[in-house]
N, C-alpha and C positions, 0 to 999 in steps of 0.2 A: 163433383160431388163431395160432401163430408162425410167422416166415418158415422155411422150411427151408434150412440151409445151402446158399450157392451160388445162392439164389433172390431176387429183389427184388420178388417179386408173390407173394402165397397168397389162398387162397378166402377169397370175403365172403358170398356166399350162393347158394343153389339155387332157382331160378325154380319155378313149378307147372309147367312142362313137363319139367324136369330138368336145363335147362343152368345149369352153374357160372359165378357172375360172380366174375372174382377182382379184385384191389385190389391199387395200390403202396403202400396207406397213406393215399392222399388221393383218387386217381381209380379209377374203373373202368376194368377193362383188358381186353383179350382175348387168353387165354394162348395159347401154341404147344403142341404136341404133347408135349415135354419135359416143360414146366411144367406142364402136364394132369395127364398120368401120374405125375410124382413126387410128386402127392399123392395118388394113388390111384382117380383118375377115368380114365374113358375118353374118349379123342380121336374125334371123330366128322368124317373128314377129308372128308365128301362135303358137310357144312355148313360146316366150320370152327369148329365147339363143341366145348365141353368139356362132357361131361354125367357125370351122377351115376347117371340111370338112364334108360332107353328109355321116352318118352311114348306113352301107348295111347289112341288114342280110345275104344275099347271100354270101357276103365275109366271113363277120361272120363264118357262118356254115362251109364254106369251111376250114378257120383256125381252126375250131372246129374238124375237123376231117381228119386233114391232119396225123393224127399217127395211125386212124383207118383203117381195113380193111373189107369192106361190100362185101361178094360173096353171090348174088343172088338178087332178087326184094324187093321193097316196104320194105327196112330194114331201120329204123330212129335211128339216134343217137342224141339225144337233147344235148343241151347246155354243154360243159366242159365233154364230153366222149373223153378220151385219151387212147391210146395203147391198144383198144378193136376189138376182132375178132367176127366179124358176119356170120355165115355162114348159108343160108337159105331163108324164104321168110317172110314177114309181122312181122319182129322182132322189139322190140323198148328197146330202153335203155333209163331212164329219166331223165338221166343227171348226173353231178358229178359221173361219174363210170369211173374206173380207170384199167386196167389190166384184164378186163374180156373176158369171151367167152361165145358164144350164139350160139348153133347149133340145127336146127329143124325150126318149124315154129310156130308163132304168140306167142313169149314167151317176157316175161317183167323182166326189170332189174330194180329195183324201185330205185328212187332218191338216190344217196349218197353211194352206192354200190361199195366196190373195192375187187380185187382179188378175184371175185365170178364166178361160171360157168353153164349153163344151157346146160347138155351136150345132151339131145337127147327128142325127142318126140314132142307135140304141148301143147300148152296154159300153158305151166309151168311160174310158178315166185317166182324169188330169193328176198327174204326180208333179207337176214342177210349177215353179213360180212364173205367173205371167204366161203359162202356155195356153196356145188355142189349140183345140182338138176337135176333129172331123172323125166320128166313128162308124165302122162299117160294119156294124152287127156283132153279135155274140155267137160264137160256136158253143151249142148245148148251152144256152143264156148264162155265158160265162164275161167277167170283164175284160176288155182292152185287149182281146185276143186279134182282131184287126182294126187298125185305127191309124190316121195322119196326123201328124200334130206340127206345131212349129213354134221356136223358142228363141228368144233372144238371148247375146252373152255379149259383153264388154269388158274393158278391163284398158290399164296403160303398162307401156314398158319403159323402163330409162336405160337399158342396156341389152346386153347380147345373152341374158338369161332365157331360158324357157319357161314361159308363164302360161297358167290355166286360166281362162277366160271367167267369168264370174255373170249366172244365170240372173238378168235384171239388174246386174253390179250390186248384186248383196252378198255381205262378206260370208266367204265358205261355202257359198249357193251352187251347185253345179248341176246338170241332168241327170235324174236316177236310173240306175239299171234296172231292167225287168227279166225276171227269171225266165228259164224256159222261150228264148224269146230271140229270133233274127229281126235286126232293125238294120234300114238301109238309111243311108243320111245324105244330104248336101248341103254344104255350109260356104255362104257367100263370105267371105273374110275382107276386112278393109282396115287398113292401118294408116293412119295420118299423121305428119310430122306436125308437132304442136309450134314449133319454133324456138321450144326450150334445147337449149343445149346445139348438139351439130346438125348441119342441115337448114334447109329453108321451109318455115312455116307453107303448110298446103301440099309439100311432097308427100306421095302417096304410095304404098303397094297394094294390089287387088289380087285375091287368088281365091280359087274355089277347092275345096274339099269333097270328093264323092266316095262311096265306098258304103261297106256293112261291117256289120260287127256281129258277133252270137256270143250271147249270154249263157251261161250252163245256170243249171239249178240250184249251184252255189255260187253262181255271181261271177263266175271265170269271165275272161272276156280274149274273143279273138276277132282281131280286126285286120280289114284290108282298105287301105287309104289311096287314093289317087289324089296329087297334088296338082292343080293347073293354072299358069297364070293368066288370070283373065283380060288385064292390061300389063303387058312385058315393062319391066322397071326401066328400061330405056326411054318408054314414054311417060313412067309416073312419077320417077325420083329416087324411088326405093326399090330394093331388092330384097323382099320381105318371104318367110317361109310360115308354114305351121305344119298341122296334124290334127288327128280325132285319137284320143287314149283315154285311159282311164285316169281319174284323178283321186280317187281313193276308192277302198275294196267295193263301195256300194255305187258309185257314181262315176261320171265320165265326160267328156266336152273338149271345147276346140283348144288346143294348147298353139301359143304364136314363140315365135323369136324375133326380137328387135335388132336395134342396133348399139353400138356401145357409144354412151353418152348421146343419146338421141331420144327424147322424149316422145311416143308414139301413142295415140288414144287409137283404139282397138273397138270394131264390132264385128259381130259374127252374127248373122241370119240363120238359121240352120232349121231345115225339113225334116221330119224324121217319118219313116215308114215301118211299121211293126207290124210282124207276125209271131203271134204267141201261142206255142200248142199246151194242150194239158200233160201230155207225157213228159216225165224229165228227162235231160239229158247232162 
C-alpha cells in the first residue's frame, strides 16, 4: 500500500485480533485517530488502537475447537486445543494440547501436553507428554489424589557417563514431580548396542527398577530404588545399570549408565502409582 497524500505512515499488517500495525517505511508505529481513519479503519479510543475488525472470543473459540470432538456436557477446551477427543462430563484441557484423549469425569490435561490420554475414572490429571492415566477418583473432589499412569522414556549413550532418559525423546523433557505425594514406580529398561563403536549390534542389557519416592510440599525427594537384572548380562551381552532419581528441582526419571566407546539405544517403560494428600509435609 502506498502512503496517502499528507501522511508519512501507512498500514503494514493486521494482527489476528484485528489490530492494524502501521509503519513509517522502516519502523512500526502506533497511528493516531486521524491516520487510522484516513485509511478506512476504526479507531478504538478506549485502547488507543487502530482496528480492522472487532475481535470476538466466541468466534475464536469456535475456530479453536473445529478439530476437537466433545461428547457429553460441560467439557472445556481452552485456547489452542486441537485434534482432541473428550468423552464424559466436566473435563478440562488447559490449552496448547494436541492429539489427546480424555474419557471420564472431571479430568484435567495440563497446558502444553501432546499425545496424552486419560482413559477412565474421575479427577485424573495428566502432567507428562505422551502419558496414559487411569484415575482412582478424588478425595474431597481434588485432582490427581489417586491414580496410575504410564510414561515412556528413551535416549542414547556413547560412553560410561550417567545419562537421564527423555520423556517421549523430547529435549529436556522429564517426568514431573507432584507435591505432597508418595509415588511408587516400576521401570523396565532395555539398552541395545547399535554396533557403532565397541561390541556387537544386538547385544543388550535388560533390568528392572522398582521402588518409591516421597515428594514434599517443596518438591524435595526421598527415593528407595531396587535394581534387578531381568536378563543376566551373561546371556544378553551387556552389563548395564541405572536408577531412578531427580533430573531438575521439579522433575525426575530413569538414569542409565552405558559403556565406554559403545553406542547404546535405551528405552524405559515406566508405571507410576500415585497417592497424594491434601496436607503438606
